[in-house]
N, C-alpha and C positions, 0 to 999 in steps of 0.2 A: 553666540550661537547655542551654547548649552542651555541658558535660560529659555530660549525659544523652544528647544526640544522638550524641556521639562514642562513648559506651559502646554505644548501640543499633547504630550503624554497625559497630563492631568485632564485636559479637555476630553481626550479620547476615553479615558477611564470614566469620567463623569457621564458622558453620552452613553457608554455601554451600560452603566448602572441605570440610567433613566430608561433605556430600551428594555432592559431586563425586568424592571419593575412596572413598566407601562401596561403589560398585559395582565398583571395580577390584580385581583380584586382585594380590597381590605377585608380582614376577617369579619364575619357576620357577628353582630352584637345581639345578645338576647333581648327580646322585647319585654316591656313591662308586664304584659299579660302572661308571658312564659315564666319569668324569673320572680316576679313580685305580684302574684294574683291577689286580688282583694286588698290592695295596698291602702292602708290608712295614712293619709297625709295629715300633717299638723294643721292647726288653724291658720288660715290666710297664708298658704305657702307660695313661695316664689322659687322657681327652678334656678339653681345655681350651676349645677354640673351633672354630667352623666358619664359613667365609665363602666367598662365591662368587657366581656368576651362572649363566646357562643353559649356558655353554660352558666354565666353569672352576670349580675347587673347591680350597679350601685348608683342611686340617685342622691344628690345633695340638694336639699331645699332649705330656704330660710323662712322662719316665722318671726313676726314682730313681737311675739310674747317672750317673757323671760324663760330661761332654760328650765327652771323648777316647775313652771306651769306646763310647759310642753311635756316634761317627764311625767307629771301627774296625769296629763291628758292621755298619754300612751298607756299608762298603767290602768286607767279606766277602760280604754278601748280593749285591752287584752283580757278583760274580765268577762267579755260578752262575745257574741257572734262566732262561737266555735274556736276562739283564740284561747291559748294557754300560755301564760307567762312562765318560761322555763328558768330564766336567770335575770337578776336585777343587780347590777354591780356598778362600781366606779373604776375608771382606768387611772393610771398615774397622773394624767393631766387634769383630772377632776371631771371628765365627761361621764355622763350616765350611759351605761351600756345595758341594753335590754335584748334578750333573746326570746322570741315568741314563736309559737307554732300554731298553724291552723290546718287541720286535717293532715298533719305530718309535714307540711311545707314550712321551712324555717324562714324567719325574718329577723335580721339583726338591725337594731336601731341604736345609733350613737348620737347623743344629744349634748351639744356644748354651746357655751355662750359665744356669740359672734364677736364680742368685744366692741368697745366704743359706742355702746347704746344701740347697736344694730341688730338687736334681737338674738335669735338662736339659730344655729346651724344644725340640721338633722341629716344624718347619713343613713339611708335606707338600703340595706343590702340583702339580696336573695339569690338563690340558685335554682336551676332547673333540676328537679328530682326525676331521674329516669327509673321507671319501674319495669323490670324485666320479668317476663313470665318464665318461670323455671319448670313448668309442667312438661314441656317438650325436651328438656335437657336430658342428655344421656347420663346415667349414673357413673360416678367416678370409679374407676377400677385400676387394677395394676397395669403399668405401662408394658407394652409388648416390645 
């Protein structure tokens, strides 16, 4: 009898959870146009994954080229078209990390070997920059 009550209680809790979640929409994910405008893809990209939230987005793509060639490709891209290469480094795992900006919008690029002769994985990350107009803001003063 006790296992039946436990089973019934577990089912009731599960159904209540489903009912509570049923009306909620999943959080909105930023679009490519919002978070990654003018996104330069590597040569011959294949989409591997997408992650993010309302203010940021990360796309992971695969290129058949070796990681060194993809890194050189991005270094060339970031010398033109209004891009500015802000940082070029390596992480502890040996991946190339690039930070570039175009008209103030940042783009983080992580380039690593996909292993087993499967080309290169490129993680492209960006965020939505919100520009607030401070012209109408009240000056800060002493608290009353």
